[in-house]
C-alpha positions as CSV (number, residue, x, y, z in Angstrom):
1,M,-50.4,62.2,-11.9
2,Y,-47.6,60.6,-9.8
3,C,-47.6,57.7,-7.4
4,I,-45.1,56.9,-4.7
5,S,-45.6,53.2,-3.8
6,I,-44.4,51.0,-1.0
7,S,-46.0,47.5,-1.3
8,H,-45.7,43.8,-0.6
9,K,-44.1,43.4,-4.0
10,N,-40.7,44.6,-2.8
11,T,-41.0,45.5,0.9
12,P,-41.3,43.2,3.9
13,A,-44.0,43.8,6.5
14,D,-41.6,45.2,9.1
15,I,-40.6,48.0,6.7
16,R,-44.1,48.6,5.4
17,A,-45.2,49.2,9.0
18,L,-42.8,52.1,9.2
19,F,-44.7,53.9,6.4
20,A,-48.3,53.0,7.5
21,L,-50.5,56.1,7.6
22,S,-52.7,56.8,10.5
23,E,-55.6,59.3,10.4
24,E,-53.4,61.8,12.1
25,D,-50.7,61.2,9.5
26,L,-53.2,61.7,6.7
27,L,-54.5,65.0,8.0
28,K,-51.0,66.3,8.5
29,L,-50.0,65.4,5.0
30,F,-53.2,67.0,3.6
31,N,-52.4,70.2,5.4
32,Q,-48.9,70.3,4.0
33,V,-50.2,69.8,0.5
34,R,-52.7,72.6,0.9
35,W,-49.8,75.0,1.4
36,N,-47.9,73.6,-1.6
37,E,-48.8,75.6,-4.7
38,N,-47.2,73.0,-7.0
39,I,-49.3,70.0,-5.8
40,S,-53.0,70.3,-6.8
41,G,-54.4,67.1,-5.3
42,I,-53.6,63.9,-3.3
43,V,-55.1,60.6,-2.4
44,C,-53.4,58.2,0.1
45,L,-54.0,54.5,0.1
46,S,-52.7,52.7,3.3
47,T,-53.5,49.0,3.9
48,C,-51.6,46.1,5.5
49,N,-50.0,45.4,2.1
50,R,-49.3,48.8,0.7
51,C,-48.8,52.5,1.3
52,E,-49.3,54.5,-1.9
53,I,-49.6,58.2,-2.4
54,F,-51.2,59.4,-5.6
55,F,-50.9,63.1,-6.3
56,T,-51.1,65.6,-9.2
57,S,-48.6,68.2,-10.1
58,R,-47.1,70.0,-13.2
59,D,-43.7,70.1,-11.5
60,E,-41.5,67.0,-11.5
61,G,-39.7,68.4,-8.4
62,S,-42.9,67.7,-6.5
63,V,-41.9,64.0,-6.3
64,R,-38.9,64.9,-4.1
65,C,-41.0,67.3,-2.1
66,M,-43.6,64.5,-1.4
67,E,-40.7,62.1,-0.5
68,N,-39.5,64.7,2.0
69,Y,-43.0,65.0,3.5
70,I,-43.1,61.2,3.9
71,T,-39.7,60.9,5.6
72,E,-40.2,63.8,7.9
73,N,-43.7,62.8,9.0
74,K,-42.8,59.1,9.6
75,G,-39.3,59.8,11.0
76,V,-37.5,57.5,8.5
77,S,-34.4,58.2,6.4
78,M,-34.6,59.1,2.7
79,E,-32.3,56.2,2.0
80,L,-34.8,53.8,3.5
81,L,-37.7,55.3,1.5
82,L,-35.8,55.3,-1.8
83,S,-34.5,51.8,-1.4
84,H,-38.1,50.4,-1.1
85,C,-40.4,52.7,-3.0
86,L,-41.4,52.7,-6.6
87,V,-42.3,56.0,-8.4
88,Y,-44.9,56.0,-11.2
89,S,-45.7,59.0,-13.3
90,G,-48.1,59.9,-16.1
91,K,-49.7,57.0,-17.9
92,S,-47.7,54.5,-15.8
93,A,-49.2,56.0,-12.6
94,V,-52.7,55.8,-14.0
95,R,-52.3,52.3,-15.2
96,H,-50.9,51.2,-11.8
97,L,-54.0,52.6,-10.0
98,Y,-56.3,50.7,-12.4
99,K,-54.4,47.5,-11.7
100,V,-54.5,48.0,-8.0
101,C,-58.3,48.6,-8.1
102,A,-58.8,45.4,-10.1
103,G,-56.8,43.3,-7.6
104,M,-54.1,42.7,-10.2
105,D,-51.4,44.1,-8.0
106,S,-52.5,42.4,-4.9
107,M,-50.8,39.6,-2.9
108,V,-53.9,37.6,-3.9
109,L,-54.8,38.2,-7.5
110,G,-58.3,39.4,-8.0
111,E,-59.1,40.1,-4.4
112,V,-62.1,42.4,-4.1
113,E,-61.3,44.0,-0.7
114,I,-58.9,46.4,-2.3
115,L,-61.6,47.9,-4.4
116,R,-63.4,49.0,-1.3
117,Q,-60.2,50.3,0.2
118,V,-59.4,52.4,-2.8
119,K,-62.9,53.8,-2.9
120,E,-62.7,54.7,0.8
121,A,-59.3,56.4,0.3
122,Y,-60.6,58.4,-2.6
123,L,-63.8,59.5,-0.7
124,Y,-61.8,60.4,2.3
125,A,-59.5,62.7,0.3
126,S,-62.5,64.1,-1.5
127,Q,-64.3,64.8,1.8
128,Y,-61.3,67.0,2.8
129,G,-61.2,68.8,-0.6
130,M,-57.9,67.2,-1.6
131,T,-58.9,65.9,-5.0
132,D,-58.7,67.9,-8.2
133,T,-60.4,67.3,-11.6
134,E,-57.6,65.0,-12.7
135,L,-57.8,62.8,-9.7
136,N,-61.6,62.7,-9.8
137,V,-61.6,61.5,-13.4
138,I,-58.8,59.0,-12.9
139,F,-60.1,57.5,-9.6
140,Q,-63.7,57.3,-10.8
141,G,-62.5,55.7,-14.0
142,A,-60.4,53.1,-12.0
143,L,-63.3,52.2,-9.8
144,N,-65.6,51.8,-12.8
145,S,-63.0,49.8,-14.6
146,A,-62.7,47.4,-11.7
147,K,-66.4,46.8,-11.7
148,T,-66.3,46.1,-15.5
149,I,-63.5,43.5,-14.9
150,T,-65.6,41.9,-12.1
151,T,-68.5,41.5,-14.6
152,E,-66.7,40.5,-17.7
153,T,-63.9,38.2,-16.3
154,R,-63.6,35.5,-13.7
155,M,-60.8,37.3,-11.8
156,T,-62.9,37.9,-8.8
157,K,-64.9,34.7,-9.1
158,L,-61.8,32.7,-8.2
159,P,-61.0,34.5,-4.9
160,V,-58.5,33.4,-2.4
161,S,-58.4,36.1,0.2
162,I,-56.1,36.4,3.2
163,G,-59.1,35.3,5.3
164,T,-59.5,32.1,3.3
165,L,-55.8,31.3,3.4
166,T,-55.8,31.9,7.1
167,A,-58.8,29.6,7.5
168,R,-57.1,26.9,5.5
169,K,-54.0,27.2,7.6
170,V,-56.0,26.9,10.8
171,V,-57.9,23.8,9.5
172,S,-54.7,22.2,8.3
173,F,-53.0,22.8,11.7
174,L,-56.0,21.5,13.7
175,N,-56.2,18.4,11.5
176,D,-52.5,17.7,12.0
177,V,-52.4,18.2,15.8
178,K,-55.8,17.0,16.8
179,T,-56.0,13.6,15.1
180,G,-55.9,10.8,17.7
181,D,-54.9,12.8,20.7
182,K,-56.8,13.8,23.9
183,Y,-57.9,17.2,22.5
184,A,-59.7,15.7,19.5
185,E,-63.0,16.9,20.8
186,D,-61.8,20.2,22.2
187,K,-60.7,22.8,19.6
188,Y,-60.4,26.5,20.2
189,V,-59.3,29.4,18.0
190,L,-58.8,32.9,19.7
191,V,-59.3,35.9,17.3
192,V,-58.2,39.3,18.7
193,G,-59.5,42.1,16.6
194,A,-62.6,40.3,15.4
195,S,-64.5,43.5,15.0
196,G,-62.0,44.8,12.4
197,K,-62.2,44.3,8.7
198,I,-59.6,41.5,8.4
199,G,-60.6,39.9,11.7
200,N,-64.2,39.8,10.6
201,I,-63.3,38.1,7.3
202,V,-61.1,35.5,9.2
203,V,-63.8,34.6,11.7
204,R,-66.4,34.1,9.1
205,D,-64.1,32.1,6.8
206,I,-63.1,29.8,9.6
207,A,-66.7,29.4,10.7
208,D,-67.7,28.5,7.1
209,F,-65.5,25.3,7.3
210,N,-68.0,24.0,10.0
211,I,-65.2,22.2,11.9
212,P,-66.9,19.8,14.5
213,G,-66.4,20.9,18.1
214,L,-64.6,24.2,17.1
215,K,-65.2,27.3,19.2
216,I,-64.0,30.6,18.0
217,I,-63.3,33.0,20.8
218,C,-63.6,36.6,19.6
219,T,-62.5,39.9,21.2
220,G,-63.0,43.4,19.9
221,R,-63.3,47.0,20.8
222,N,-67.0,46.9,21.7
223,H,-68.3,43.7,23.4
224,K,-72.0,44.5,22.6
225,T,-71.4,45.3,18.9
226,L,-69.3,42.2,18.6
227,S,-72.0,40.0,20.1
228,E,-74.5,41.4,17.6
229,K,-72.2,40.9,14.7
230,Y,-71.8,37.2,15.4
231,E,-75.1,36.4,17.0
232,N,-76.0,34.0,14.1
233,I,-72.8,32.0,14.3
234,D,-73.1,29.3,16.9
235,S,-69.4,28.5,17.1
236,V,-68.5,32.1,18.2
237,I,-67.9,33.0,21.8
238,V,-67.4,36.7,22.5
239,C,-65.1,37.8,25.3
240,D,-63.6,41.1,26.6
241,Y,-60.3,42.1,25.0
242,K,-58.8,42.7,28.5
243,N,-59.3,39.0,29.3
244,R,-57.6,37.7,26.2
245,Y,-54.7,36.1,28.1
246,D,-57.2,34.0,30.1
247,Y,-57.8,32.0,26.9
248,V,-54.2,31.5,25.8
249,D,-53.8,28.2,27.6
250,R,-57.0,26.9,26.1
251,A,-56.5,28.0,22.5
252,D,-54.9,25.9,19.8
253,V,-54.7,28.8,17.4
254,L,-54.3,32.5,18.3
255,I,-54.9,35.1,15.6
256,S,-54.4,38.8,16.0
257,A,-55.5,41.4,13.4
258,T,-55.8,44.8,15.1
259,S,-54.7,48.3,14.2
260,S,-53.1,48.6,17.7
261,P,-49.7,50.3,17.9
262,H,-48.8,47.9,20.7
263,Y,-48.4,44.2,21.0
264,T,-51.6,42.4,21.7
265,F,-49.6,39.3,22.9
266,T,-46.1,39.5,24.4
267,A,-44.0,36.4,24.8
268,E,-43.6,37.0,28.5
269,R,-47.3,37.3,29.2
270,V,-48.0,34.2,27.0
271,R,-45.5,32.1,29.0
272,E,-47.1,33.3,32.3
273,N,-50.5,32.1,31.2
274,L,-49.4,28.7,29.7
275,T,-49.7,25.6,31.9
276,D,-49.7,23.0,29.2
277,T,-46.5,23.6,27.2
278,D,-46.7,20.1,25.6
279,R,-49.7,21.3,23.5
280,K,-48.9,22.5,20.0
281,R,-50.1,26.1,19.3
282,L,-50.2,28.3,16.2
283,F,-49.9,32.1,16.4
284,I,-51.0,34.0,13.3
285,D,-50.2,37.7,13.1
286,L,-52.2,39.5,10.4
287,A,-51.4,43.0,11.5
288,V,-49.2,45.8,10.2
289,P,-47.5,46.9,12.5
290,K,-47.2,43.5,14.1
291,D,-49.6,42.5,17.0
292,I,-47.7,39.5,18.3
293,D,-44.2,39.5,19.8
294,R,-42.2,37.3,17.5
295,E,-40.4,35.8,20.5
296,V,-43.5,33.6,21.0
297,S,-41.9,31.4,18.4
298,N,-39.2,30.4,21.0
299,I,-41.9,28.9,23.3
300,D,-41.9,25.1,23.1
301,N,-44.3,23.6,20.6
302,T,-45.3,27.0,19.2
303,E,-45.4,27.9,15.5
304,Y,-45.6,31.6,14.5
305,V,-46.5,33.1,11.1
306,D,-47.1,36.7,10.0
307,I,-48.9,38.2,7.0
308,D,-45.9,37.8,4.7
309,Y,-46.1,34.0,5.2
310,F,-49.3,34.0,3.2
311,K,-47.6,35.7,0.2
312,S,-46.2,32.4,-1.1
313,L,-49.5,30.6,-0.4
314,A,-51.3,33.3,-2.4
315,W,-49.2,32.8,-5.5
316,E,-49.8,29.0,-5.4
317,N,-53.5,29.8,-5.7
318,N,-53.2,32.3,-8.5
319,D,-52.5,30.0,-11.4
320,E,-56.2,29.7,-12.4
321,K,-56.4,33.5,-12.6
322,L,-53.5,34.1,-14.9
323,S,-55.6,33.6,-18.1
324,E,-58.2,35.9,-16.8
325,M,-55.6,38.5,-16.1
326,K,-55.0,38.9,-19.9
327,K,-58.6,39.8,-20.4
328,A,-58.5,42.2,-17.4
329,A,-55.3,43.8,-18.8
330,M,-57.0,44.5,-22.1
331,I,-60.0,46.1,-20.3
332,I,-57.6,48.2,-18.3
333,D,-55.7,49.4,-21.4
334,E,-58.9,50.4,-23.0
335,K,-60.2,52.2,-19.8
336,V,-56.9,54.0,-19.2
337,D,-56.9,55.3,-22.7
338,E,-60.4,56.6,-22.3
339,A,-59.5,58.4,-19.1
340,L,-56.4,60.0,-20.5
341,K,-58.2,61.1,-23.7
342,S,-61.0,62.6,-21.6
343,L,-58.4,64.5,-19.5
344,A,-56.6,65.7,-22.6
345,F,-59.8,66.9,-24.2
346,T,-61.0,68.7,-21.1
347,S,-57.6,70.3,-20.6
348,F,-57.5,71.4,-24.3
349,R,-60.9,73.0,-24.1
350,K,-60.1,74.8,-20.9
351,E,-56.7,76.1,-22.1
352,N,-57.8,76.9,-25.7
353,E,-61.2,78.5,-25.4
354,V,-60.4,81.2,-28.0
355,S,-59.1,78.5,-30.4
356,M,-62.3,76.5,-30.0
357,D,-64.4,79.6,-30.8
358,L,-62.3,80.2,-33.9
359,L,-62.6,76.5,-35.0
360,S,-66.4,76.8,-34.9
361,G,-66.2,79.2,-37.8
362,K,-63.9,77.1,-40.0
363,S,-65.1,74.7,-42.7
364,A,-64.9,70.9,-42.5
365,D,-62.5,70.9,-45.5
366,W,-60.1,73.3,-43.8
367,L,-60.1,71.2,-40.6
368,L,-59.6,67.9,-42.5
369,Y,-56.6,69.3,-44.5
370,R,-55.0,70.4,-41.2
371,I,-55.6,67.0,-39.6
372,R,-54.3,65.2,-42.8
373,D,-51.1,67.1,-42.7
374,G,-50.4,66.3,-39.0
375,L,-51.1,62.6,-39.1
376,D,-49.7,59.5,-40.8
377,Y,-51.9,57.5,-43.2
378,D,-53.2,54.9,-40.7
379,E,-54.1,57.6,-38.2
380,F,-55.8,59.8,-40.8
381,E,-57.8,56.8,-42.1
382,K,-59.1,56.2,-38.6
383,V,-60.3,59.8,-38.4
384,L,-62.0,59.5,-41.8
385,N,-63.7,56.3,-40.7
386,I,-65.0,57.9,-37.5
387,I,-66.5,60.8,-39.6
388,K,-68.1,58.3,-42.0
389,N,-69.7,56.4,-39.2
390,E,-71.1,59.6,-37.6
391,V,-72.5,61.3,-40.8
């Protein structure tokens, strides 16, 4: 298995956005792979923090072929791709997937959202018949390994998600600007994209802080669905996305987390709708590609942050998880070894059916002598101990 990876670890959000895979991109890539006899399977994981393509092939030249697919489909140069991507192969690729599944490669260590995202990516590829035996074994093993880590370590019991970090930033900002001024009893947070995965997490995390007098104004694709989603949260007010600019002047914090290819807020429209420019405001852009025109930062009394801002905050909250990472790493090593041995055994049986039939007619002594001659002492002793425990 191979993996071409572009992630938050070495690529800024602006560059990651160039490689984000839409459903149309995925289907086009799947179709290209179907016609490539050297690539037997593919799974694509595309989130705000990473774009990773896992694929199986017996030909090393398939890596360059896949790189060509990426650059041609996304309209980017090969130089840009090669200067930002990491390429994993064999055991390294398998181990990387297991770490990603367990949240050990995330901006926020131990986040659980990535597990769902990997599962969805795998099921999507499987639905279109794009996974082979190798990918099925490896991805199912990675998902199960992540569940084991959740049970046996505290990695995910010490979560600090982007939603939580965003909520803390919002609370901190409101506390700083609201103390002792005329707006102390009037706090508004506008969340565009509240019906999406990230937006939903942000809204609920902010609401959980129970800030006195806070109103969270939410917009989404479907007004009725959004109203039903937040009907049990008293602080939420649902409005139509088309009317979002009507709330700009009222809002202290404006958050956008959509999958829109266009800006949800432009600096020009924001200026047009502001009457109180003395009021401090915070714009938070959690989208990739970006939702908010960065020029809003040039408006008086306005602070602007994007998703990469939270990277440094995430690391500050990861110290408690470092010791748990060692336990998780040991589980991953064990599970990766199991998966690779399972694949090796399955491949051997498939490719050596005649040999397996012949072996069934050989004596135990004959087989032990052959094993003894091919292993060193420690390895041979392990084999003997396994036999002792089974007989």
